[in-house]
N, CA, C and O atoms as a GROMACS GRO file, in nm:
protein
  460
    1UNK      N    1   7.666  14.985  14.021
    1UNK     CA    2   7.568  14.909  13.915
    1UNK      C    3   7.487  15.050  13.815
    1UNK      O    4   7.474  15.169  13.842
    2UNK      N    5   7.443  14.962  13.688
    2UNK     CA    6   7.425  15.122  13.593
    2UNK      C    7   7.280  15.091  13.539
    2UNK      O    8   7.223  14.988  13.504
    3UNK      N    9   7.239  15.242  13.549
    3UNK     CA   10   7.085  15.226  13.495
    3UNK      C   11   7.071  15.208  13.387
    3UNK      O   12   7.159  15.206  13.301
    4UNK      N   13   6.942  15.191  13.371
    4UNK     CA   14   6.864  15.103  13.145
    4UNK      C   15   6.869  15.314  13.116
    4UNK      O   16   6.851  15.413  13.187
    5UNK      N   17   6.899  15.290  12.997
    5UNK     CA   18   6.839  15.408  12.920
    5UNK      C   19   6.694  15.476  12.940
    5UNK      O   20   6.658  15.589  12.907
    6UNK      N   21   6.623  15.374  13.004
    6UNK     CA   22   6.511  15.441  12.965
    6UNK      C   23   6.482  15.513  13.135
    6UNK      O   24   6.415  15.616  13.125
    7UNK      N   25   6.503  15.494  13.216
    7UNK     CA   26   6.547  15.561  13.329
    7UNK      C   27   6.592  15.643  13.421
    7UNK      O   28   6.558  15.676  13.534
    8UNK      N   29   6.748  15.687  13.287
    8UNK     CA   30   6.769  15.780  13.296
    8UNK      C   31   6.727  15.980  13.327
    8UNK      O   32   6.756  16.053  13.233
    9UNK      N   33   6.684  16.026  13.415
    9UNK     CA   34   6.662  16.119  13.364
    9UNK      C   35   6.784  16.251  13.392
    9UNK      O   36   6.885  16.284  13.455
   10UNK      N   37   6.710  16.278  13.319
   10UNK     CA   38   6.867  16.442  13.237
   10UNK      C   39   6.848  16.595  13.362
   10UNK      O   40   6.801  16.704  13.329
   11UNK      N   41   6.904  16.553  13.514
   11UNK     CA   42   6.958  16.611  13.586
   11UNK      C   43   6.944  16.734  13.509
   11UNK      O   44   6.830  16.781  13.504
   12UNK      N   45   7.059  16.810  13.432
   12UNK     CA   46   7.061  16.899  13.453
   12UNK      C   47   6.990  17.006  13.339
   12UNK      O   48   7.012  17.125  13.320
   13UNK      N   49   6.868  16.887  13.253
   13UNK     CA   50   6.778  17.029  13.212
   13UNK      C   51   6.691  16.997  13.293
   13UNK      O   52   6.580  17.029  13.251
   14UNK      N   53   6.689  16.926  13.433
   14UNK     CA   54   6.561  16.921  13.519
   14UNK      C   55   6.606  17.014  13.593
   14UNK      O   56   6.525  17.061  13.672
   15UNK      N   57   6.750  17.072  13.594
   15UNK     CA   58   6.712  17.205  13.723
   15UNK      C   59   6.680  17.327  13.637
   15UNK      O   60   6.606  17.421  13.662
   16UNK      N   61   6.757  17.301  13.527
   16UNK     CA   62   6.731  17.452  13.463
   16UNK      C   63   6.624  17.525  13.410
   16UNK      O   64   6.594  17.644  13.422
   17UNK      N   65   6.550  17.389  13.323
   17UNK     CA   66   6.396  17.412  13.380
   17UNK      C   67   6.271  17.408  13.486
   17UNK      O   68   6.154  17.412  13.450
   18UNK      N   69   6.318  17.397  13.633
   18UNK     CA   70   6.231  17.422  13.715
   18UNK      C   71   6.289  17.568  13.769
   18UNK      O   72   6.227  17.672  13.790
   19UNK      N   73   6.434  17.536  13.787
   19UNK     CA   74   6.485  17.737  13.863
   19UNK      C   75   6.408  17.883  13.706
   19UNK      O   76   6.381  18.002  13.722
   20UNK      N   77   6.399  17.779  13.555
   20UNK     CA   78   6.377  17.905  13.462
   20UNK      C   79   6.131  17.911  13.496
   20UNK      O   80   6.060  18.003  13.538
   21UNK      N   81   6.106  17.808  13.462
   21UNK     CA   82   5.984  17.869  13.481
   21UNK      C   83   5.986  17.881  13.626
   21UNK      O   84   5.878  17.920  13.669
   22UNK      N   85   6.070  17.862  13.710
   22UNK     CA   86   5.984  17.985  13.810
   22UNK      C   87   6.040  18.061  13.797
   22UNK      O   88   5.974  18.148  13.855
   23UNK      N   89   6.133  18.112  13.757
   23UNK     CA   90   6.193  18.218  13.772
   23UNK      C   91   6.137  18.385  13.640
   23UNK      O   92   6.170  18.504  13.635
   24UNK      N   93   6.070  18.321  13.583
   24UNK     CA   94   6.028  18.339  13.426
   24UNK      C   95   5.893  18.398  13.519
   24UNK      O   96   5.839  18.470  13.436
   25UNK      N   97   5.862  18.400  13.566
   25UNK     CA   98   5.630  18.406  13.590
   25UNK      C   99   5.749  18.526  13.750
   25UNK      O  100   5.678  18.529  13.851
   26UNK      N  101   5.867  18.592  13.771
   26UNK     CA  102   5.870  18.719  13.820
   26UNK      C  103   5.862  18.830  13.691
   26UNK      O  104   5.825  18.947  13.700
   27UNK      N  105   5.899  18.774  13.594
   27UNK     CA  106   5.875  18.892  13.511
   27UNK      C  107   5.688  18.953  13.521
   27UNK      O  108   5.656  19.067  13.488
   28UNK      N  109   5.601  18.859  13.566
   28UNK     CA  110   5.477  18.923  13.550
   28UNK      C  111   5.480  19.026  13.668
   28UNK      O  112   5.370  19.080  13.679
   29UNK      N  113   5.569  19.068  13.758
   29UNK     CA  114   5.568  19.202  13.865
   29UNK      C  115   5.634  19.314  13.822
   29UNK      O  116   5.620  19.425  13.875
   30UNK      N  117   5.739  19.280  13.686
   30UNK     CA  118   5.763  19.356  13.580
   30UNK      C  119   5.676  19.452  13.515
   30UNK      O  120   5.709  19.570  13.502
   31UNK      N  121   5.557  19.402  13.471
   31UNK     CA  122   5.418  19.514  13.442
   31UNK      C  123   5.355  19.548  13.492
   31UNK      O  124   5.292  19.639  13.438
   32UNK      N  125   5.317  19.510  13.627
   32UNK     CA  126   5.214  19.480  13.748
   32UNK      C  127   5.291  19.514  13.875
   32UNK      O  128   5.406  19.475  13.892
   33UNK      N  129   5.214  19.596  13.976
   33UNK     CA  130   5.329  19.599  14.048
   33UNK      C  131   5.261  19.545  14.168
   33UNK      O  132   5.139  19.560  14.174
   34UNK      N  133   5.357  19.452  14.316
   34UNK     CA  134   5.327  19.291  14.370
   34UNK      C  135   5.268  19.412  14.461
   34UNK      O  136   5.302  19.523  14.501
   35UNK      N  137   5.167  19.330  14.469
   35UNK     CA  138   5.085  19.351  14.582
   35UNK      C  139   5.018  19.216  14.662
   35UNK      O  140   5.069  19.112  14.619
   36UNK      N  141   4.932  19.196  14.753
   36UNK     CA  142   4.921  19.078  14.803
   36UNK      C  143   4.786  18.996  14.668
   36UNK      O  144   4.802  18.886  14.615
   37UNK      N  145   4.663  19.092  14.644
   37UNK     CA  146   4.629  19.063  14.567
   37UNK      C  147   4.682  19.021  14.420
   37UNK      O  148   4.593  18.973  14.350
   38UNK      N  149   4.789  19.027  14.369
   38UNK     CA  150   4.829  19.021  14.255
   38UNK      C  151   4.885  18.823  14.241
   38UNK      O  152   4.871  18.754  14.140
   39UNK      N  153   4.935  18.788  14.353
   39UNK     CA  154   5.054  18.670  14.390
   39UNK      C  155   4.985  18.626  14.358
   39UNK      O  156   5.025  18.595  14.246
   40UNK      N  157   4.857  18.577  14.371
   40UNK     CA  158   4.851  18.447  14.330
   40UNK      C  159   4.842  18.389  14.132
   40UNK      O  160   4.852  18.271  14.098
   41UNK      N  161   4.827  18.476  14.059
   41UNK     CA  162   4.825  18.476  13.960
   41UNK      C  163   4.983  18.470  13.896
   41UNK      O  164   5.023  18.434  13.785
   42UNK      N  165   5.065  18.531  14.034
   42UNK     CA  166   5.177  18.453  13.946
   42UNK      C  167   5.243  18.331  13.985
   42UNK      O  168   5.332  18.288  13.911
   43UNK      N  169   5.220  18.287  14.060
   43UNK     CA  170   5.133  18.085  14.148
   43UNK      C  171   5.129  18.090  14.002
   43UNK      O  172   5.230  18.084  13.931
   44UNK      N  173   5.014  18.101  13.963
   44UNK     CA  174   4.999  18.000  13.879
   44UNK      C  175   5.017  18.022  13.770
   44UNK      O  176   4.991  17.933  13.688
   45UNK      N  177   5.068  18.149  13.728
   45UNK     CA  178   5.159  18.116  13.588
   45UNK      C  179   5.300  18.016  13.597
   45UNK      O  180   5.355  17.946  13.510
   46UNK      N  181   5.330  18.037  13.724
   46UNK     CA  182   5.464  17.909  13.787
   46UNK      C  183   5.434  17.830  13.708
   46UNK      O  184   5.508  17.798  13.616
   47UNK      N  185   5.311  17.778  13.728
   47UNK     CA  186   5.217  17.637  13.772
   47UNK      C  187   5.211  17.617  13.628
   47UNK      O  188   5.236  17.498  13.606
   48UNK      N  189   5.185  17.687  13.506
   48UNK     CA  190   5.172  17.659  13.437
   48UNK      C  191   5.273  17.674  13.323
   48UNK      O  192   5.261  17.625  13.211
   49UNK      N  193   5.405  17.773  13.381
   49UNK     CA  194   5.522  17.735  13.357
   49UNK      C  195   5.586  17.652  13.339
   49UNK      O  196   5.656  17.640  13.238
   50UNK      N  197   5.575  17.541  13.470
   50UNK     CA  198   5.654  17.450  13.496
   50UNK      C  199   5.604  17.341  13.445
   50UNK      O  200   5.682  17.250  13.471
   51UNK      N  201   5.477  17.286  13.360
   51UNK     CA  202   5.409  17.236  13.330
   51UNK      C  203   5.464  17.172  13.172
   51UNK      O  204   5.489  17.068  13.112
   52UNK      N  205   5.461  17.295  13.160
   52UNK     CA  206   5.561  17.349  12.965
   52UNK      C  207   5.689  17.362  12.997
   52UNK      O  208   5.738  17.377  12.884
   53UNK      N  209   5.826  17.368  13.112
   53UNK     CA  210   5.871  17.321  13.073
   53UNK      C  211   5.884  17.119  13.063
   53UNK      O  212   5.921  17.039  12.977
   54UNK      N  213   5.827  17.108  13.211
   54UNK     CA  214   5.789  16.987  13.155
   54UNK      C  215   5.817  16.870  13.098
   54UNK      O  216   5.877  16.770  13.137
   55UNK      N  217   5.737  16.916  12.949
   55UNK     CA  218   5.691  16.915  12.846
   55UNK      C  219   5.811  16.939  12.784
   55UNK      O  220   5.890  16.855  12.741
   56UNK      N  221   5.820  17.047  12.781
   56UNK     CA  222   5.989  17.043  12.662
   56UNK      C  223   6.089  17.005  12.711
   56UNK      O  224   6.185  17.011  12.634
   57UNK      N  225   6.120  16.946  12.867
   57UNK     CA  226   6.282  16.882  12.878
   57UNK      C  227   6.221  16.694  12.816
   57UNK      O  228   6.285  16.612  12.749
   58UNK      N  229   6.084  16.684  12.872
   58UNK     CA  230   6.075  16.477  12.843
   58UNK      C  231   6.007  16.458  12.705
   58UNK      O  232   5.963  16.346  12.680
   59UNK      N  233   5.998  16.530  12.639
   59UNK     CA  234   5.948  16.578  12.463
   59UNK      C  235   6.048  16.438  12.420
   59UNK      O  236   5.977  16.346  12.379
   60UNK      N  237   6.153  16.414  12.422
   60UNK     CA  238   6.274  16.316  12.388
   60UNK      C  239   6.251  16.207  12.458
   60UNK      O  240   6.324  16.129  12.396
   61UNK      N  241   6.205  16.148  12.538
   61UNK     CA  242   6.176  16.101  12.639
   61UNK      C  243   6.103  16.036  12.647
   61UNK      O  244   6.004  16.072  12.583
   62UNK      N  245   6.078  15.842  12.754
   62UNK     CA  246   6.018  15.776  12.679
   62UNK      C  247   6.058  15.615  12.848
   62UNK      O  248   6.159  15.562  12.894
   63UNK      N  249   5.922  15.607  12.874
   63UNK     CA  250   5.944  15.485  12.934
   63UNK      C  251   5.907  15.554  13.146
   63UNK      O  252   5.803  15.620  13.144
   64UNK      N  253   5.937  15.550  13.219
   64UNK     CA  254   5.956  15.581  13.302
   64UNK      C  255   5.997  15.686  13.375
   64UNK      O  256   5.943  15.753  13.464
   65UNK      N  257   6.180  15.691  13.281
   65UNK     CA  258   6.246  15.866  13.310
   65UNK      C  259   6.073  15.917  13.182
   65UNK      O  260   6.087  15.862  13.073
   66UNK      N  261   5.979  15.976  13.189
   66UNK     CA  262   5.952  16.062  13.111
   66UNK      C  263   5.866  16.156  13.302
   66UNK      O  264   5.886  16.270  13.343
   67UNK      N  265   5.790  16.057  13.357
   67UNK     CA  266   5.752  16.078  13.465
   67UNK      C  267   5.855  16.098  13.550
   67UNK      O  268   5.834  16.208  13.600
   68UNK      N  269   5.950  16.055  13.591
   68UNK     CA  270   6.066  16.010  13.647
   68UNK      C  271   6.103  16.241  13.679
   68UNK      O  272   6.118  16.318  13.775
   69UNK      N  273   6.100  16.250  13.517
   69UNK     CA  274   6.185  16.410  13.455
   69UNK      C  275   6.074  16.480  13.524
   69UNK      O  276   6.093  16.528  13.636
   70UNK      N  277   5.936  16.490  13.452
   70UNK     CA  278   5.819  16.592  13.519
   70UNK      C  279   5.794  16.570  13.675
   70UNK      O  280   5.711  16.640  13.733
   71UNK      N  281   5.857  16.484  13.732
   71UNK     CA  282   5.936  16.524  13.916
   71UNK      C  283   5.943  16.553  13.986
   71UNK      O  284   5.880  16.577  14.089
   72UNK      N  285   6.118  16.563  13.904
   72UNK     CA  286   6.210  16.614  13.903
   72UNK      C  287   6.232  16.815  13.858
   72UNK      O  288   6.281  16.917  13.905
   73UNK      N  289   6.143  16.759  13.720
   73UNK     CA  290   6.086  16.994  13.711
   73UNK      C  291   6.026  17.028  13.820
   73UNK      O  292   6.048  17.126  13.893
   74UNK      N  293   5.917  16.909  13.836
   74UNK     CA  294   5.780  16.956  13.892
   74UNK      C  295   5.891  17.030  14.106
   74UNK      O  296   5.870  17.132  14.172
   75UNK      N  297   5.974  16.936  14.127
   75UNK     CA  298   6.066  16.992  14.271
   75UNK      C  299   6.141  17.038  14.257
   75UNK      O  300   6.155  17.116  14.352
   76UNK      N  301   6.246  17.051  14.163
   76UNK     CA  302   6.302  17.225  14.141
   76UNK      C  303   6.216  17.334  14.238
   76UNK      O  304   6.214  17.381  14.351
   77UNK      N  305   6.127  17.341  14.068
   77UNK     CA  306   6.058  17.468  14.025
   77UNK      C  307   5.957  17.486  14.224
   77UNK      O  308   5.916  17.579  14.292
   78UNK      N  309   5.961  17.341  14.236
   78UNK     CA  310   5.830  17.371  14.410
   78UNK      C  311   5.923  17.437  14.482
   78UNK      O  312   5.903  17.529  14.561
   79UNK      N  313   6.050  17.376  14.443
   79UNK     CA  314   6.138  17.429  14.628
   79UNK      C  315   6.230  17.600  14.568
   79UNK      O  316   6.289  17.687  14.632
   80UNK      N  317   6.211  17.589  14.468
   80UNK     CA  318   6.274  17.773  14.436
   80UNK      C  319   6.095  17.813  14.469
   80UNK      O  320   6.052  17.820  14.584
   81UNK      N  321   6.045  17.827  14.399
   81UNK     CA  322   5.919  17.902  14.494
   81UNK      C  323   5.938  17.867  14.657
   81UNK      O  324   5.976  17.960  14.728
   82UNK      N  325   5.918  17.767  14.704
   82UNK     CA  326   5.944  17.826  14.873
   82UNK      C  327   5.999  17.827  14.935
   82UNK      O  328   5.975  17.833  15.056
   83UNK      N  329   6.155  17.816  14.853
   83UNK     CA  330   6.216  17.953  14.905
   83UNK      C  331   6.228  18.074  14.878
   83UNK      O  332   6.277  18.152  14.959
   84UNK      N  333   6.177  18.118  14.740
   84UNK     CA  334   6.140  18.266  14.735
   84UNK      C  335   6.045  18.313  14.769
   84UNK      O  336   6.040  18.436  14.770
   85UNK      N  337   5.958  18.256  14.801
   85UNK     CA  338   5.793  18.273  14.876
   85UNK      C  339   5.793  18.338  14.982
   85UNK      O  340   5.761  18.448  15.027
   86UNK      N  341   5.843  18.231  15.012
   86UNK     CA  342   5.875  18.190  15.130
   86UNK      C  343   5.765  18.025  15.241
   86UNK      O  344   5.656  17.975  15.212
   87UNK      N  345   5.833  18.001  15.324
   87UNK     CA  346   5.693  17.890  15.357
   87UNK      C  347   5.592  17.877  15.415
   87UNK      O  348   5.588  17.845  15.534
   88UNK      N  349   5.492  17.898  15.346
   88UNK     CA  350   5.316  17.976  15.396
   88UNK      C  351   5.240  17.918  15.391
   88UNK      O  352   5.224  17.897  15.271
   89UNK      N  353   5.136  17.845  15.470
   89UNK     CA  354   5.016  17.762  15.450
   89UNK      C  355   4.996  17.819  15.290
   89UNK      O  356   5.013  17.716  15.225
   90UNK      N  357   4.970  17.917  15.200
   90UNK     CA  358   4.948  17.922  15.073
   90UNK      C  359   5.034  17.860  14.937
   90UNK      O  360   4.991  17.813  14.831
   91UNK      N  361   5.189  17.883  14.994
   91UNK     CA  362   5.278  17.930  14.932
   91UNK      C  363   5.301  17.755  14.930
   91UNK      O  364   5.318  17.723  14.813
   92UNK      N  365   5.310  17.576  15.065
   92UNK     CA  366   5.286  17.513  15.013
   92UNK      C  367   5.152  17.399  15.002
   92UNK      O  368   5.153  17.277  15.018
   93UNK      N  369   5.053  17.480  14.973
   93UNK     CA  370   4.912  17.439  14.900
   93UNK      C  371   4.937  17.472  14.714
   93UNK      O  372   4.885  17.396  14.632
   94UNK      N  373   5.029  17.600  14.665
   94UNK     CA  374   5.122  17.607  14.524
   94UNK      C  375   5.240  17.572  14.515
   94UNK      O  376   5.294  17.561  14.404
   95UNK      N  377   5.312  17.546  14.643
   95UNK     CA  378   5.417  17.377  14.538
   95UNK      C  379   5.364  17.321  14.605
   95UNK      O  380   5.353  17.375  14.716
   96UNK      N  381   5.317  17.222  14.595
   96UNK     CA  382   5.241  17.118  14.496
   96UNK      C  383   5.185  17.101  14.408
   96UNK      O  384   5.229  17.018  14.328
   97UNK      N  385   5.073  17.165  14.381
   97UNK     CA  386   5.026  17.177  14.258
   97UNK      C  387   5.185  17.241  14.168
   97UNK      O  388   5.130  17.215  14.062
   98UNK      N  389   5.266  17.274  14.142
   98UNK     CA  390   5.362  17.325  14.073
   98UNK      C  391   5.414  17.231  14.084
   98UNK      O  392   5.516  17.277  14.035
   99UNK      N  393   5.449  17.101  14.112
   99UNK     CA  394   5.490  16.945  14.221
   99UNK      C  395   5.416  16.814  14.060
   99UNK      O  396   5.473  16.742  13.977
  100UNK      N  397   5.282  16.842  14.086
  100UNK     CA  398   5.210  16.789  14.008
  100UNK      C  399   5.141  16.812  13.932
  100UNK      O  400   5.031  16.759  13.923
  101UNK      N  401   5.218  16.966  13.793
  101UNK     CA  402   5.200  17.000  13.774
  101UNK      C  403   5.349  16.942  13.685
  101UNK      O  404   5.335  16.884  13.578
  102UNK      N  405   5.450  16.960  13.728
  102UNK     CA  406   5.527  16.843  13.641
  102UNK      C  407   5.536  16.725  13.627
  102UNK      O  408   5.630  16.709  13.549
  103UNK      N  409   5.497  16.635  13.653
  103UNK     CA  410   5.445  16.556  13.625
  103UNK      C  411   5.323  16.504  13.486
  103UNK      O  412   5.342  16.420  13.398
  104UNK      N  413   5.165  16.615  13.518
  104UNK     CA  414   5.136  16.599  13.481
  104UNK      C  415   5.175  16.680  13.334
  104UNK      O  416   5.081  16.685  13.255
  105UNK      N  417   5.208  16.697  13.323
  105UNK     CA  418   5.357  16.812  13.155
  105UNK      C  419   5.368  16.739  13.067
  105UNK      O  420   5.320  16.721  12.955
  106UNK      N  421   5.477  16.673  13.168
  106UNK     CA  422   5.509  16.581  13.116
  106UNK      C  423   5.456  16.464  13.083
  106UNK      O  424   5.507  16.424  12.978
  107UNK      N  425   5.386  16.398  13.122
  107UNK     CA  426   5.263  16.201  13.008
  107UNK      C  427   5.140  16.260  13.009
  107UNK      O  428   5.044  16.193  12.971
  108UNK      N  429   5.116  16.430  13.062
  108UNK     CA  430   4.960  16.411  12.994
  108UNK      C  431   4.989  16.402  12.804
  108UNK      O  432   5.092  16.408  12.737
  109UNK      N  433   4.870  16.388  12.775
  109UNK     CA  434   4.880  16.424  12.592
  109UNK      C  435   4.960  16.309  12.505
  109UNK      O  436   4.960  16.304  12.382
  110UNK      N  437   5.040  16.201  12.606
  110UNK     CA  438   5.121  16.045  12.531
  110UNK      C  439   5.057  15.948  12.460
  110UNK      O  440   5.047  15.848  12.532
  111UNK      N  441   5.022  15.936  12.381
  111UNK     CA  442   4.972  15.842  12.406
  111UNK      C  443   5.001  15.695  12.390
  111UNK      O  444   4.933  15.595  12.367
  112UNK      N  445   5.092  15.712  12.406
  112UNK     CA  446   5.270  15.537  12.448
  112UNK      C  447   5.364  15.596  12.570
  112UNK      O  448   5.442  15.675  12.518
  113UNK      N  449   5.379  15.590  12.663
  113UNK     CA  450   5.519  15.653  12.741
  113UNK      C  451   5.594  15.512  12.751
  113UNK      O  452   5.694  15.492  12.821
  114UNK      N  453   5.533  15.422  12.675
  114UNK     CA  454   5.674  15.256  12.633
  114UNK      C  455   5.728  15.266  12.572
  114UNK      O  456   5.677  15.292  12.463
  115UNK      N  457   5.903  15.254  12.580
  115UNK     CA  458   6.042  15.242  12.502
  115UNK      C  459   5.948  15.161  12.390
  115UNK      O  460   5.999  15.116  12.288
   0.00000   0.00000   0.00000
């Protein structure tokens, strides 16, 4: 059974955007030394980059694939962030926010998401 073109998710683009958004915030530590006080700023940067990456990946999509692709980007970014940063309480909170940011970045500001 094949899926309609309006529900397909570009898996490679979602993987690349999620991993890229999570690893790009590591450049933050090239400028400033890593400290426990600056860690949340890096997480906020990763959340913003995830929302932007989801928006970029879904710019030519329509319908249900927009939200699904945003969810995929957010899930990949959150998963990579948890693998890199650990599974602590604050990391789980930021991973949840990253997942939500992927969907929000994909669907926010669209006038009509139906094909």
